C-alpha positions in Angstrom: 15.7 -15.8 -1.5 14.5 -12.5 -3.0 17.0 -12.8 -5.9 16.0 -16.4 -6.6 12.3 -15.5 -6.5 12.8 -12.5 -8.9 14.9 -14.6 -11.3 12.2 -17.4 -11.4 9.5 -14.7 -11.8 11.2 -13.1 -14.8 11.7 -16.5 -16.5 8.2 -17.7 -15.9 6.5 -14.7 -17.5 7.3 -11.6 -15.4 9.3 -10.1 -18.3 6.4 -10.5 -20.7 4.0 -8.8 -18.3 6.7 -6.0 -17.8 6.8 -5.5 -21.6 3.0 -5.3 -21.8 2.9 -2.6 -19.1 5.7 -0.7 -20.8 4.0 -0.8 -24.2 0.7 0.4 -22.6 2.6 3.2 -20.8 4.2 4.3 -24.1 0.9 4.3 -25.9 -0.8 6.3 -23.1 2.0 8.8 -23.0 1.4 9.7 -26.6 -1.5 11.9 -25.6 -1.4 14.7 -23.1 -4.4 13.4 -21.2 -2.9 9.9 -20.9 0.5 10.9 -19.5 -0.5 10.5 -15.8 -1.9 7.1 -16.6 1.2 6.1 -18.6 3.4 7.0 -15.7 1.3 4.7 -13.5 1.8 1.9 -16.1 5.6 2.5 -15.9 5.5 2.3 -12.1 3.6 -1.0 -12.2 6.0 -2.3 -14.9 9.1 -1.7 -12.8 7.4 -3.3 -9.8 6.5 -6.3 -11.9 10.1 -6.7 -13.1 11.4 -7.6 -9.6 8.4 -7.9 -7.1 10.0 -9.9 -4.4 11.2 -7.8 -1.5 9.2 -4.7 -2.4 6.2 -3.3 -0.6 3.4 -0.9 -1.6 2.8 2.1 0.8 -0.4 4.2 0.5 0.0 7.9 0.6 -3.3 8.9 -0.9 -4.9 12.3 -1.2 -7.7 14.1 -3.0 -6.0 14.2 -6.4 -5.1 10.5 -6.0 -8.7 9.6 -5.3 -9.9 11.4 -8.4 -7.3 9.8 -10.6 -8.0 6.4 -9.1 -11.7 6.7 -9.9 -10.8 7.5 -13.6 -8.3 4.7 -13.6 -10.8 2.2 -12.2 -13.4 3.1 -14.9 -11.0 2.8 -17.8 -8.2 0.4 -16.9 -8.3 -0.8 -13.3 -11.0 -3.4 -13.2 -9.6 -5.4 -16.2 -6.0 -5.2 -14.8 -7.1 -6.3 -11.3 -9.2 -9.1 -12.6 -6.4 -10.5 -14.8 -4.0 -10.4 -11.8 -6.6 -12.1 -9.5 -7.2 -14.8 -12.1 -3.5 -15.5 -12.5 -3.1 -15.5 -8.7 -5.8 -18.0 -8.3 -4.4 -20.3 -11.0 -0.9 -20.1 -9.4 -2.3 -20.8 -6.0 -3.3 -24.3 -7.1 0.3 -25.6 -6.8 2.5 -25.3 -3.8 5.4 -23.9 -5.9 3.1 -21.2 -7.3 1.9 -19.8 -4.0 4.7 -17.1 -3.7 4.0 -16.0 -7.2 0.2 -16.0 -6.6 0.8 -13.7 -3.6 2.7 -11.3 -5.9 -0.2 -11.3 -8.4 -2.6 -10.4 -5.5 -0.3 -7.5 -4.6 -0.4 -6.4 -8.3 -4.2 -6.7 -8.3 -4.3 -4.0 -5.6 -1.8 -1.8 -7.3 -3.5 -2.3 -10.7 -6.9 -1.3 -9.2 -5.7 1.8 -7.3 -2.2 2.9 -8.5 -2.4 6.6 -7.7 -1.1 7.7 -4.3 1.0 4.5 -3.9 4.7 4.4 -3.3 6.8 1.3 -3.9 9.6 0.6 -1.5 
């Protein structure tokens, strides 16, 4: 079931979102200050490529809290709102409910990516 869900996810737009996060990560890594934020974009991108069957585990700390505050100010709110909006739109149909749940998972990861581990 995970494989089928991931294949449908990629076909219905997951690959495009993956490319967007990869592009943002590359742009952010061009500056020394942006490298930690670019790495988080890469982490989210690879989670987006095949989200079914993966979980997010929180292992926060003081540095993660500081970086999450900066992330929220500059990137997190917009990313989280876009995933929430897509999730609510997908939740309208019965077929879209599993994909909506994945977008809600990405909203949390997009809002607070530092200190998270993907399993």
